NUMARDREN-545806 format. One line per 4 residues: their letters; for each residue z, x, y of N, C-alpha, C, CB. Coordinates in pm, whole numbers, always signed. Each point is the difference from the previous one (the first is absolute). Last residue first. Glycine has a CB too. Layout:
a = Z/X/Y/Z/X/Y/Z/X/Y/Z/X/Y ~ ...
// end
This chain:
kgra = -10699/+2586/+9339/-60/-132/+2/+63/-89/-114/-221/+101/+99 ~ +290/+387/+39/+99/-100/+38/-55/-143/+6/+113/+180/+126 ~ -317/+251/-255/-25/-35/+135/+95/-113/+49/-239/+74/-34 ~ +239/+74/-423/+35/+115/+79/-24/-28/+151/-57/+151/-197
rdia = -64/-482/-104/+146/+14/-5/+33/+119/+84/+22/-104/-232 ~ -475/+35/+169/+59/-107/+82/+152/+18/+12/-184/-156/-73 ~ -35/+437/-230/-35/+39/+139/+60/-100/+106/-218/+105/-91 ~ +246/-205/-367/+91/+109/+28/-26/+42/+155/+0/+82/-260
adie = -282/-404/+77/+131/-58/+14/+93/+105/+43/-46/-169/-168 ~ -384/+301/+50/-3/-74/+129/+132/-56/+29/-235/-57/-29 ~ +187/+260/-388/-3/+102/+110/-5/-68/+137/-119/+162/-152 ~ +97/-442/-219/+134/+57/+14/+7/+107/+105/+38/-49/-236
reca = -450/-139/+123/+81/-105/+72/+142/+55/+16/-139/-197/-97 ~ -164/+463/-143/-36/+1/+145/+86/-108/+78/-245/+78/-59 ~ +287/-54/-418/+51/+125/+68/-26/+1/+153/-41/+126/-215 ~ -135/-469/-52/+142/-21/+19/+66/+122/+63/+0/-155/-195
daae = -459/+161/+103/+29/-98/+112/+154/-13/+4/-228/-136/-28 ~ +66/+396/-325/-10/+69/+121/+27/-95/+126/-165/+158/-119 ~ +181/-350/-299/+114/+99/+6/-11/+77/+134/+9/+26/-260 ~ -348/-324/+138/+118/-78/+30/+118/+102/+27/-84/-204/-148
liwe = -328/+381/-1/-17/-54/+136/+133/-69/+45/-255/-34/-40 ~ +223/+171/-407/+11/+119/+85/-8/-44/+147/-104/+150/-181 ~ +33/-482/-143/+140/+46/+2/+27/+124/+88/+16/-93/-228 ~ -461/-69/+160/+80/-94/+77/+147/+38/+8/-160/-174/-66
rlre = -128/+428/-198/-30/+16/+142/+78/-94/+77/-223/+75/-47 ~ +255/-122/-415/+60/+123/+39/-17/+20/+151/-41/+96/-229 ~ -186/-456/+29/+142/-15/+8/+75/+116/+49/-24/-150/-174 ~ -462/+184/+113/+48/-96/+105/+151/-9/+9/-207/-130/-36
temi = -103/+411/-253/+97/+51/+89/+63/-102/+95/-124/+208/-19 ~ -224/-304/-305/+93/+76/-76/+117/+44/+95/-187/+80/-161 ~ -187/-321/+346/+83/-80/-93/+113/+78/-67/-199/-136/-40 ~ -112/+361/+319/+70/-97/+83/+98/-84/-93/-205/-10/+170
faky = -93/+325/-379/+110/+59/+84/+84/-99/+71/-140/+192/+31 ~ -236/-353/-252/+100/+37/-99/+113/+72/+69/-173/+16/-180 ~ -203/-139/+440/+80/-106/-35/+110/+34/-97/-192/-136/+46 ~ -109/+472/+74/+77/-48/+115/+96/-107/-39/-187/+56/+146
hrla = -132/+88/-459/+113/+94/+14/+95/-37/+112/-145/+175/-88 ~ -238/-443/+22/+90/-14/-102/+115/+99/+3/-185/-91/-125 ~ -165/+135/+442/+79/-125/+22/+104/-26/-121/-208/-99/+135 ~ -94/+458/-178/+96/+28/+107/+81/-127/+33/-156/+180/+94
shpn = -190/-213/-403/+108/+74/-55/+107/+30/+105/-158/+96/-166 ~ -233/-308/+313/+70/-97/-94/+120/+79/-53/-219/-132/-73 ~ -78/+369/+355/+99/-88/+71/+74/-96/-93/-145/+13/+202 ~ -59/+481/-312/-31/-135/-37/+104/-94/+75/-98/+76/-235
kemr = +119/+398/+261/-135/-27/+50/-29/-150/-15/-78/+236/-64 ~ +562/+78/+103/-85/-102/-74/-129/-16/+69/+198/-123/-79 ~ +177/+393/+242/-106/+65/-61/-93/-100/-85/+151/+210/-1 ~ +259/-348/+216/-107/+46/+104/-117/+62/-62/+174/+39/+162
lkda = +196/-162/-429/-75/-121/+41/-105/+48/+95/+199/-159/-28 ~ +90/+486/-109/-86/-34/-112/-87/-121/+40/+172/+90/-168 ~ +166/+38/+457/-104/+100/+8/-106/-34/-112/+170/+183/+95 ~ +217/-449/-82/-83/-33/+118/-117/+108/+7/+207/-107/+132
rqaw = +114/+178/-458/-76/-117/-32/-85/-36/+112/+172/-77/-150 ~ +123/+421/+222/-105/+39/-100/-90/-114/-39/+155/+169/-88 ~ +228/-251/+358/-109/+64/+81/-120/+50/-99/+184/+78/+185 ~ +208/-266/-380/-82/-98/+69/-111/+61/+75/+193/-140/+17
rqip = +119/+425/-219/-81/-68/-95/-89/-104/+61/+171/+43/-160 ~ +128/+172/+436/-102/+94/-45/-87/-64/-97/+146/+187/+37 ~ +222/-442/+116/-102/+23/+104/-111/+89/-49/+173/-28/+172 ~ +262/-151/-383/-141/-22/-60/-102/+41/+103/+76/-196/-144
drka = +450/+336/+7/-81/-24/+115/-140/-17/-45/+153/+128/+146 ~ +189/-240/-522/-28/+124/+88/-86/-46/+108/+15/+169/-187 ~ +107/-464/-147/+132/+76/+0/-24/+127/+83/+76/-88/-236 ~ -332/-426/+172/-16/+143/+32/+143/+57/+4/-222/-34/+135
klpy = +163/-400/-295/-141/+27/+21/-22/+148/+30/-34/-235/+84 ~ +455/+91/-379/-46/-20/+133/-150/+37/+5/+234/+47/+95 ~ +130/-187/-474/-145/+61/+8/-60/-26/+139/-40/-40/-253 ~ +589/+108/+151/-102/-98/+13/-145/+67/-1/+170/-148/+131
nkgl = +250/+402/-157/-37/-68/-114/-112/-101/+1/+219/+42/-43 ~ -9/+243/+404/-8/+91/-117/-59/-78/-122/+204/+136/+87 ~ -143/-353/+331/-76/+119/+29/-18/+90/-122/+83/-14/+232 ~ +207/-363/-250/-139/-42/-1/-99/+124/+25/+79/-235/+86
wevf = +395/+287/-49/-40/-17/-137/-151/-34/-11/+237/-76/-55 ~ -39/+99/+486/-4/+137/-58/-57/-12/-145/+207/+81/+145 ~ -119/-489/+73/-118/+70/+59/-22/+138/-55/+36/-128/+206 ~ +350/-107/-352/-126/-56/-47/-117/+63/+57/+110/-202/-29
elrn = +310/+319/+201/-23/+61/-132/-124/-55/-66/+243/+33/-24 ~ -114/-222/+423/-47/+136/+27/-24/+69/-135/+128/+12/+222 ~ +42/-451/-237/-143/+6/+49/-42/+142/+24/+23/-223/+107 ~ +359/+169/-479/-23/-63/+128/-144/+21/+48/+241/+33/+53
gsfg = -110/-60/-585/+35/+81/+124/-30/-76/+118/-45/+208/-110 ~ -125/-190/-433/+99/-65/+76/+44/+95/+108/+70/-140/-195 ~ -484/+72/-227/+51/+58/+122/+116/-84/+60/-230/+99/+43 ~ -70/-141/-457/+147/+7/-3/+58/+67/+130/-13/+14/-257
rkqa = -457/-141/+111/+45/+140/-29/+152/+20/+22/-230/+80/+68 ~ +6/-496/+32/-41/+27/-145/+46/+147/-43/-211/-161/+26 ~ +285/+33/+425/+81/-80/-92/-27/+21/-144/+10/-160/+172 ~ -283/+349/+169/+128/+67/-6/+93/-67/-107/-26/+65/+248
fama = -397/-265/-146/-17/+128/-61/+125/+76/-29/-208/+2/+111 ~ +220/-393/+144/-23/-39/-148/-21/+130/-69/-108/-231/+44 ~ +143/+272/+410/+121/-38/-53/-3/-34/-149/+51/-76/+225 ~ -442/+179/+17/+76/+120/-20/+144/-34/-60/-133/+111/+198
eqsf = -166/-472/-83/-60/+86/-108/+86/+123/-31/-228/-74/+73 ~ +337/-225/+286/+44/-46/-138/-55/+78/-110/+18/-218/+86 ~ +99/+432/+409/-96/-86/-75/+47/-50/-135/-172/+124/+115 ~ +375/+184/+218/+32/-146/+39/-105/-90/-70/+99/+68/+236
alpw = -124/+412/-271/+139/-26/-40/+36/-147/+34/+62/+247/+39 ~ -482/-56/+77/+8/-36/-145/+137/-45/-29/-175/+164/-65 ~ +85/+15/+497/-54/-135/-20/+25/-57/-146/-178/+60/+176 ~ +315/+391/-103/+78/-95/+73/-57/-145/-4/+68/+191/+144
tqcd = -293/+176/-359/+123/-44/-73/+76/-98/+90/+16/+222/-129 ~ -430/-10/+287/-16/-89/-105/+127/-65/-61/-198/+132/-37 ~ +188/+199/+392/-75/-110/+53/-27/-111/-112/-105/+165/+171 ~ +314/+253/-283/+92/-93/+74/-76/-122/+43/+140/+192/+82
vvaq = -386/+155/-279/+71/-67/-105/+91/-108/+74/-4/+215/-163 ~ -234/+63/+437/-91/-88/-76/+76/-75/-96/-184/+151/+26 ~ +416/+184/+194/-26/-116/+90/-94/-99/-61/+38/+145/+193 ~ +56/+252/-422/+110/-88/-9/-19/-122/+94/+147/+198/-61
drtt = -467/+145/+77/-3/-62/-136/+115/-100/-1/-99/+210/-119 ~ +73/+47/+495/-104/-98/+9/-6/-76/-141/-136/+148/+179 ~ +607/+63/-19/-138/+42/-39/-98/-110/+1/+97/+170/-137 ~ +333/-209/+458/-19/+31/-142/-147/+54/-26/+176/-186/-61
rqne = +249/+20/+463/-120/+75/-31/-17/+30/-149/+19/+97/+224 ~ +350/-314/+25/-93/-88/-86/-128/+77/-37/+86/-212/+116 ~ +286/+366/+174/+45/-6/-139/-88/-79/-93/+222/+22/+88 ~ -303/+11/+383/-21/+121/-58/+43/+4/-155/+30/+97/+238
yvgd = -221/-552/-15/+113/+99/+30/-11/+122/-84/+151/-185/+60 ~ -492/-132/-111/+44/-34/+141/+106/+102/+52/-44/-250/-48 ~ -351/+387/-329/+116/-95/+23/+28/-29/+144/+98/+84/-206 ~ -448/+187/-50/+79/+53/+104/+137/-78/+26/-221/+80/+97
avik = -90/-230/-429/+59/+127/-42/+82/+61/+115/-193/+37/-159 ~ -65/-419/+261/+114/-41/-88/+73/+124/-53/-125/-211/-68 ~ -251/+278/+340/+105/-77/+85/+114/-26/-97/-173/-120/+162 ~ -212/+300/-356/+70/+106/+77/+123/-68/+79/-229/+142/+24
ictd = -62/-423/-262/+82/+74/-91/+81/+109/+73/-167/-48/-181 ~ -157/-196/+423/+122/-84/-36/+97/+73/-94/-142/-207/+24 ~ -270/+411/+99/+87/-4/+107/+131/-81/-23/-202/+29/+134 ~ -143/-20/-461/+57/+139/+16/+103/+4/+111/-216/+100/-81
qeqi = -45/-489/+21/+110/+13/-98/+79/+136/+5/-137/-154/-145 ~ -242/+77/+419/+112/-80/+50/+112/+5/-104/-156/-154/+133 ~ -230/+381/-243/+59/+63/+111/+116/-81/+52/-217/+102/+54 ~ -51/-293/-393/+84/+111/-50/+72/+77/+108/-155/+18/-187
iedl = -152/-367/+303/+119/-61/-67/+89/+119/-47/-132/-217/-81 ~ -269/+342/+282/+86/-59/+99/+133/-62/-71/-215/-49/+150 ~ -131/+224/-420/+64/+105/+69/+97/-51/+104/-198/+139/-41 ~ -68/-452/-190/+107/+53/-84/+65/+117/+72/-119/-74/-211
hdal = -235/-107/+435/+115/-95/+2/+106/+45/-101/-154/-193/+67 ~ -244/+437/-47/+74/+13/+121/+116/-84/+8/-198/+58/+102 ~ -95/-99/-463/+76/+128/-9/+84/+20/+125/-179/+100/-144 ~ -118/-466/+133/+112/-26/-96/+82/+128/-20/-138/-178/-119
tavt = -238/+207/+389/+91/-100/+61/+116/-16/-89/-185/-121/+112 ~ -173/+384/-257/+77/+69/+101/+107/-95/+55/-200/+147/+58 ~ -112/-325/-366/+96/+86/-64/+93/+70/+100/-164/+32/-183 ~ -185/-300/+363/+97/-78/-70/+105/+82/-77/-176/-171/-16
tvsn = -183/+385/+235/+92/-62/+96/+107/-83/-74/-186/-8/+175 ~ -161/+188/-426/+82/+103/+51/+110/-49/+96/-194/+148/-29 ~ -150/-431/-142/+100/+25/-96/+98/+104/+53/-160/-61/-183 ~ -128/-298/+467/+10/+140/-22/+115/+35/-95/-98/+35/+225
haca = -235/-485/-43/+130/+52/-57/-17/+154/-29/+59/-236/-110 ~ -347/-133/+346/+10/+142/+24/+126/+58/-58/-132/-31/+204 ~ -67/-435/-145/+145/+32/+22/+18/+150/+8/+72/-210/-122 ~ -506/+27/+34/+45/-29/+140/+147/+39/+25/-165/-190/+6
aslt = -38/+206/-451/-50/+106/+88/+51/-12/+140/-199/+12/-138 ~ +299/-363/-152/+62/+129/-41/-31/+111/+83/-5/-75/-215 ~ -209/-336/+277/+136/+1/+58/+76/+125/-40/+3/-251/-5 ~ -439/+188/-174/-9/+17/+148/+142/+14/+54/-217/-136/+15
gcgr = +183/+32/-464/-43/+143/+27/-3/+28/+143/-135/+3/-201 ~ +207/-446/+71/+120/+80/-34/-32/+147/+28/+75/-168/-182 ~ -447/-119/+216/+102/-29/+114/+127/+80/-21/-89/-237/+27 ~ -231/+243/-370/-41/+78/+116/+93/-14/+121/-231/-25/-82
gfde = +310/-232/-300/+27/+141/-35/-47/+82/+123/-31/-37/-261 ~ -65/-419/+295/+139/+14/-1/+40/+149/-27/+19/-242/-77 ~ -478/+100/+50/+42/+11/+142/+163/+29/+7/-205/-172/+74 ~ -53/+79/-476/+13/+145/+35/+53/+14/+136/-186/+60/-145
iegp = +68/-494/-33/+124/+49/-59/+30/+141/+43/-37/-149/-194 ~ -229/-150/+539/-19/+27/-145/+117/+79/-55/-249/-1/+29 ~ +135/-371/+410/+47/+126/-50/-44/+18/-140/+192/-7/+150 ~ -247/-403/+132/+16/+108/+95/+36/+143/-55/+67/-184/+150
fsph = -319/-289/-242/+77/+79/-94/+21/+138/+61/-93/-128/-199 ~ -107/-202/+464/+21/-93/-107/+75/+66/-121/-211/-122/+77 ~ +72/+382/+322/+111/-105/+30/+37/-98/-122/-86/+5/+246 ~ -101/+486/-363/-62/-117/+61/+115/-104/+28/-230/+44/-123
gkfy = +396/+472/+61/-90/-94/-64/-53/-105/+89/+118/+41/-200 ~ +204/+352/+241/-131/+8/+67/-101/-109/-60/+42/+258/+43 ~ +515/-79/+26/-85/-80/-82/-133/-11/+76/+197/-131/-108 ~ +194/+349/+298/-11/+54/-133/-97/-64/-93/+221/+59/+33
kksr = -102/-207/+413/-72/+130/+11/-13/+69/-132/+85/+23/+228 ~ +159/-427/-176/-139/-25/+10/-77/+128/+5/+48/-211/+113 ~ +446/+130/-123/-69/+40/-122/-148/-4/+8/+190/-79/-117 ~ +116/-58/+479/+5/+140/-32/-82/+42/-120/+220/-5/+98
dplr = -189/-467/+6/-75/+83/+93/+9/+142/-22/+32/-167/+152 ~ -25/-183/-551/+91/+36/+104/-63/+97/+99/+185/-39/-159 ~ -478/-303/-128/+58/+128/-12/+92/+21/+115/-196/+87/-123 ~ +77/-568/-103/-42/+90/+109/+78/+137/-18/-47/-205/+163
qgss = -121/-285/-464/+92/+110/+30/-53/+80/+107/+79/+7/-224 ~ -294/-380/+4/+94/-49/+102/+95/+114/+43/-14/-236/-98 ~ -332/+279/-237/-61/-18/+127/+97/-42/+100/-206/-54/-107 ~ +350/+355/-318/-33/-130/+35/-51/-27/+138/+157/-49/-159
wgfy = -126/+459/-255/+15/-39/+140/-40/-143/+14/-42/+232/+79 ~ +166/+194/-483/-61/-118/+42/+27/-26/+148/+20/-86/-233 ~ +46/+413/-235/-25/+18/+135/-75/-121/+62/+0/+247/-46 ~ +343/-48/-404/-112/-80/+47/-15/+30/+152/+39/-186/-180
lpry = +265/+446/-54/-62/-64/-113/-116/-85/+32/+212/+8/-101 ~ -71/+422/+409/+50/-139/-39/-76/-45/-115/+63/-60/+229 ~ +45/+564/-79/-118/-81/-14/+55/-137/-51/-165/+204/-49 ~ +359/+289/+291/+23/-136/-56/-130/-69/-7/+229/-14/+92
gnlf = -147/+469/+85/-42/-13/-139/+10/-137/-58/+65/+226/-25 ~ +87/-104/+473/-144/+27/+0/-64/-22/-152/+40/+177/+205 ~ +431/-196/-105/-69/-126/+18/-152/+24/+2/+199/-93/+127 ~ +83/+473/-142/+15/-83/-118/-78/-121/+3/+212/+86/-23
gcvv = -205/+191/+401/-68/+64/-116/+2/-84/-126/+60/+216/+95 ~ +179/-357/+283/-143/-20/+12/-81/+61/-103/+36/-14/+226 ~ +431/+82/-226/-27/-135/-28/-154/-35/+16/+239/-51/+76 ~ -68/+483/+49/+8/-24/-145/-38/-134/-43/+170/+158/-4
dfyf = -162/-51/+458/-108/+65/-65/+3/-18/-152/+0/+162/+186 ~ +366/-341/+68/-126/-74/+35/-121/+68/-69/+99/-73/+228 ~ +312/+289/-244/+4/-120/-87/-130/-77/+21/+256/-15/+10 ~ -188/+393/+256/-23/+39/-138/-4/-119/-89/+108/+214/+41
vals = -1/-286/+404/-139/+30/-8/-33/+47/-140/-6/+58/+243 ~ +457/-145/-148/-78/-129/+10/-151/+32/-15/+179/-107/+157 ~ +134/+465/-149/+1/-68/-120/-92/-124/+3/+231/+88/-35 ~ -159/+142/+436/-82/+83/-90/-11/-70/-140/+73/+216/+126
plia = +209/-422/+208/-143/+4/+40/-93/+82/-86/+82/-32/+223 ~ +389/+11/-326/-66/-113/-28/-145/+2/+55/+223/-112/-4 ~ +151/+446/+28/-107/+15/-103/-94/-117/-8/+155/+138/-129 ~ +232/-82/+439/-62/+129/-11/-112/+14/-96/+208/+79/+63
ehql = +49/-492/+28/-76/+43/+109/-71/+131/-25/+156/-122/+140 ~ +122/-230/-405/-89/+102/-57/-96/+66/+117/+6/-136/-237 ~ +341/-271/+187/-103/+36/+98/-106/+102/-48/+174/-48/+168 ~ +146/-389/-378/-4/+143/+12/-126/+47/+84/+126/+16/-226
gahy = +21/-470/+77/+3/+41/+141/-1/+145/+20/+119/-199/+47 ~ -140/-114/-443/+125/+73/+27/+2/+49/+142/+15/+70/-239 ~ -402/-322/+83/+126/-68/-32/+125/+67/+44/-116/-86/-186 ~ -312/+279/+292/-9/-145/+31/+130/-66/-29/-242/-2/-51
venr = +180/+470/-35/-30/-9/+142/+0/-157/+38/-146/+229/-5 ~ +209/-117/-453/+113/+59/+82/-27/-22/+143/+45/+174/-169 ~ -377/-294/-141/+116/-96/-11/+126/+49/+91/-81/-61/-251 ~ -310/+341/+213/-37/-124/+68/+122/-99/+1/-248/+34/-72
vghm = +290/+357/-187/+5/+29/+154/-27/-120/+71/-75/+227/-23 ~ +4/-263/-433/+148/+11/+35/+19/+28/+143/+53/+81/-223 ~ -487/-76/+74/+43/-137/+1/+152/-9/+28/-188/-58/-163 ~ +2/+475/+91/-30/-57/+141/+22/-145/+14/-165/+171/+27
ilvt = +244/+41/-445/+82/+69/+94/-30/-54/+139/+8/+205/-147 ~ -283/-351/-202/+135/-54/-18/+97/+59/+106/-46/-29/-250 ~ -404/+196/+236/+13/-146/+48/+137/-51/-12/-229/-43/-66 ~ +147/+471/-111/-1/-1/+142/+12/-138/+62/-132/+202/-15
qaie = +98/-158/-457/+131/+50/+50/+3/+5/+158/+24/+140/-219 ~ -427/-266/+7/+100/-105/-19/+141/+57/+50/-135/-103/-209 ~ -236/+391/+213/-9/-99/+110/+108/-110/-16/-252/+45/+19 ~ +228/+284/-360/+25/+63/+135/+4/-97/+115/-110/+198/-86
etme = -37/-337/-349/+154/+16/+1/+34/+60/+137/+22/+39/-261 ~ -473/-320/+252/+48/+117/-67/+160/+0/+21/-233/+134/+39 ~ -81/-582/-65/+63/+88/+93/+60/+119/-74/+46/-193/+154 ~ -296/-135/-383/-57/-20/+131/+61/+96/+100/-42/-239/-54
gtlr = +146/+179/-428/-82/+117/+46/-63/-25/+139/-51/+55/-244 ~ +380/-327/-16/-135/-29/-35/-99/+109/+43/+61/-238/+16 ~ +406/+268/+78/-7/-18/-150/-148/-19/-43/+236/-108/-3 ~ -110/+134/+468/+10/+127/-69/-34/-16/-146/+173/+76/+162
afav = -151/-468/+89/-122/+83/+33/+4/+131/-57/-23/-115/+202 ~ +402/-141/-270/-116/-60/-74/-126/+79/+34/+106/-233/+4 ~ +286/+341/+227/+12/+50/-140/-118/-54/-81/+257/+9/+16 ~ -209/-143/+445/-36/+140/-20/+0/+47/-146/+94/+38/+223
kepf = +59/-465/-134/-138/+3/+21/-57/+143/-6/+28/-206/+136 ~ +437/+144/-168/-65/-55/-121/-143/-2/+20/+192/-136/-54 ~ +74/+266/+423/-6/+99/-108/-70/-40/-135/+208/+78/+104 ~ -134/-405/+264/-97/+93/+25/-12/+118/-103/+36/-69/+235
trgl = +122/-458/-292/+55/+130/+13/-106/+114/+16/+191/-89/-135 ~ -228/-414/+55/+14/+44/+141/+57/+140/+22/+30/-235/+48 ~ -340/+28/-483/+117/-46/+75/-1/+61/+139/+133/-25/-213 ~ -445/+141/-129/-39/-132/+72/+113/-62/+76/-164/-45/-176
akdl = +219/+443/-102/-80/+30/+123/-44/-122/+82/-81/+199/-121 ~ +313/-257/-290/+91/+62/+102/-82/+29/+126/+151/+106/-180 ~ -388/-240/-197/+75/-114/+57/+104/+47/+100/-34/-127/-212 ~ -225/+456/+2/-88/-86/+80/+87/-114/+59/-207/+56/-147
aeqh = +407/+222/-167/-10/+74/+130/-89/-90/+89/+25/+243/-106 ~ +19/-407/-329/+134/-6/+69/-7/+76/+138/+123/-9/-232 ~ -511/+19/-46/+25/-134/+54/+139/-1/+73/-144/-107/-192 ~ -154/+462/-38/+89/+18/+119/+37/-125/+64/-99/+210/+37
eyte = -178/-194/-430/+110/+101/-25/+88/+21/+117/-145/+115/-156 ~ -144/-563/-2/-8/+114/+96/+118/+95/-3/-131/-147/+143 ~ -113/-186/-524/+123/+22/+74/-15/+121/+89/+133/-102/-184 ~ -511/-277/-18/+51/+136/-1/+132/+6/+80/-239/+92/-21
grfs = -88/-469/-66/+131/-1/-62/+60/+141/-7/-68/-200/-132 ~ -359/-4/+316/-8/+112/-112/+131/-5/-71/-156/+162/+131 ~ +76/-436/+255/-43/-59/-131/-7/+99/-107/-128/-164/+118 ~ +235/+274/+342/+111/-49/-84/-38/-57/-135/+111/-46/+209
fskl = -346/+256/+195/-31/+38/-132/+116/-40/-96/-144/+189/+92 ~ +160/-280/+375/-144/-25/-26/-27/+28/-145/-66/+61/+235 ~ +489/+43/-67/-11/-143/-10/-146/-41/-44/+184/-24/+180 ~ -83/+476/-68/+63/-43/-133/-26/-149/-29/+184/+173/+31
esak = -316/-2/+391/-80/+44/-111/+47/-38/-125/-62/+172/+124 ~ +326/-275/+244/-123/-82/-4/-96/+37/-114/+22/-25/+246 ~ +367/+296/-165/+34/-129/-55/-109/-90/-12/+207/+29/+86 ~ -283/+377/+125/+25/+22/-144/+37/-132/-66/+77/+237/+43
dkai = -116/-238/+430/-134/+22/-65/+18/+13/-150/-89/+117/+206 ~ +476/-131/+47/-62/-136/-12/-139/+18/-62/+128/-93/+206 ~ +104/+487/-116/+64/-79/-113/-57/-132/-15/+205/+116/+34 ~ -362/+133/+326/-35/+64/-126/+58/-68/-116/-16/+208/+116
qhlv = +139/-345/+300/-131/-51/-29/-51/+63/-131/-45/-35/+249 ~ +446/+185/-61/+22/-136/-46/-126/-56/-49/+184/-32/+157 ~ -199/+437/+68/+61/+22/-127/+23/-138/-76/+111/+215/+97 ~ -284/-214/+337/-99/+34/-87/+61/+30/-139/-138/+86/+194
lela = +425/-202/+157/-86/-115/-19/-109/+40/-103/+45/-87/+242 ~ +261/+418/-103/+55/-96/-84/-86/-118/-23/+208/+77/+75 ~ -344/+253/+231/-3/+47/-138/+62/-95/-95/+5/+226/+83 ~ +7/-331/+372/-136/+0/-40/-10/+44/-147/-72/+49/+239
ndtl = +497/-13/-32/-38/-136/-31/-145/-12/-57/+158/-73/+181 ~ -2/+481/-19/+70/-28/-127/-43/-143/-42/+206/+156/+58 ~ -362/-1/+358/-66/+69/-114/+55/-43/-131/-41/+193/+143 ~ +246/-357/+248/-138/-66/-23/-67/+69/-117/-30/-58/+248
mvgf = +444/+238/-120/+20/-140/-49/-142/-61/-33/+220/-30/+146 ~ -208/+455/+61/+47/+1/-134/+8/-135/-60/+120/+198/+53 ~ -228/-168/+401/-104/+52/-85/+35/-1/-152/-66/+140/+197 ~ +389/-236/+139/-85/-113/-31/-113/+42/-90/+59/-105/+214
rann = +227/+442/-92/+70/-98/-79/-84/-117/-29/+206/+73/+96 ~ -363/+253/+202/-8/+44/-134/+66/-96/-104/-4/+230/+97 ~ +37/-298/+370/-131/-50/-50/-14/+52/-143/-110/-3/+234 ~ +495/+146/-29/+7/-137/-11/-133/-63/-49/+174/+8/+179
vdgk = -120/+462/-111/+65/-50/-118/+7/-152/-5/+129/+209/-5 ~ -545/+66/+238/+152/-11/+18/+61/-67/-122/-23/-18/+254 ~ -466/+96/-181/+76/+112/-20/+140/+6/+9/-178/+74/+64 ~ -247/-375/-26/+86/+24/+116/+87/+120/-14/-2/-238/+38
slhe = -295/+64/-382/-65/+91/+101/+82/+28/+117/-209/-84/-69 ~ +344/-224/-284/+13/+144/-32/-55/+93/+107/-14/-65/-235 ~ -58/-405/+272/+140/+40/+28/+27/+144/-30/+69/-228/-50 ~ -495/+61/-48/+24/+3/+148/+139/+33/+35/-174/-165/+29
lald = +64/+114/-480/-51/+121/+47/+19/+5/+155/-167/+10/-198 ~ +274/-398/-31/+98/+108/-30/-40/+126/+66/+54/-103/-216 ~ -353/-259/+231/+120/-14/+100/+103/+102/-27/-34/-243/+18 ~ -326/+238/-316/-46/+29/+131/+104/-4/+106/-207/-86/-73
lqel = +308/-65/-364/-4/+144/+1/-50/+48/+142/-45/+4/-259 ~ +36/-463/+177/+138/+49/+13/+8/+146/+2/+75/-195/-111 ~ -490/-3/+44/+50/-43/+141/+146/+54/+14/-148/-224/+5 ~ -59/+274/-421/-60/+94/+93/+53/-27/+146/-210/+17/-153
vnal = +329/-328/-185/+67/+133/-28/-55/+105/+100/+28/-55/-252 ~ -226/-364/+263/+129/-9/+54/+80/+132/-24/-8/-251/-36 ~ -419/+208/-154/-12/+9/+149/+140/-9/+69/-234/-107/-14 ~ +196/+32/-450/-21/+138/+24/-10/+32/+152/-115/+12/-224
fllm = +144/-459/+87/+134/+69/-39/-13/+148/+31/+50/-167/-191 ~ -428/-101/+241/+97/-33/+105/+123/+81/-22/-90/-231/+23 ~ -247/+243/-357/-38/+69/+117/+104/-10/+112/-233/-40/-67 ~ +287/-223/-314/+45/+137/-21/-37/+92/+122/-26/-36/-253
// end
């Protein structure tokens, strides 16, 4: 078990080296290493419990969380978090942050999403959270074999005799040292998230203006109507909207369908959302707790994602038509 703990510290030490660079590419590696170190320990927590139950199986007692334990012993990260939360190893606040950041890790690794604006700050926050959580981990047993060797990076965290190079408290102290070294600043994390929301909202504000102004004079409309149009046109070609209309007996051509959707479909927004979004960004900026700030940020991103994509697409279409009109005027 000493070697297992040493390998976790080795991985966290490498993660810290990447985070110290301060750029998005190294932050990406830092998040992956941090996330993996956490997953290793979460899985070990489940294994510890399974071993403990096996040792006392002669009692014939039924473990109340056996189903959750079985799932935690599988390969799904959220199930491991759920078990740690269920047994009190992890608080609800940390569990929510960990799940959000695991999602970020998957996005930067599998989906190739960049998160340039926020990833360096979030990576340090995640590292600090994970080190704080791991600081409290105490394994079921603590052993060492004479044939084992400590990984190079981990040696500075263990001070024991070569025959048994560490003690159980060294792991917690190592996590504490790493946490202090990352120098996470909650104010910076909250400000980074709020700044990014401001950037997103400003971009959306500009896009709505482009759509409302239209390409030609007869296309000019209100911002409220522009927001509605950004939603109804893509919806008019979707199966969900067609099924919705069919159930309500709609019949008509495509233009009539678009107009009907604007009046009858449960749109995400029927008015210009910018002021409301700006208020949410201001509220996030006032947060003192980075865990809460991250939850509010994530909620905004998820709740507005589809609408924001449609607004961007509509603005892009307007700008393409403007460029085409300019080219035609120039005889191209």
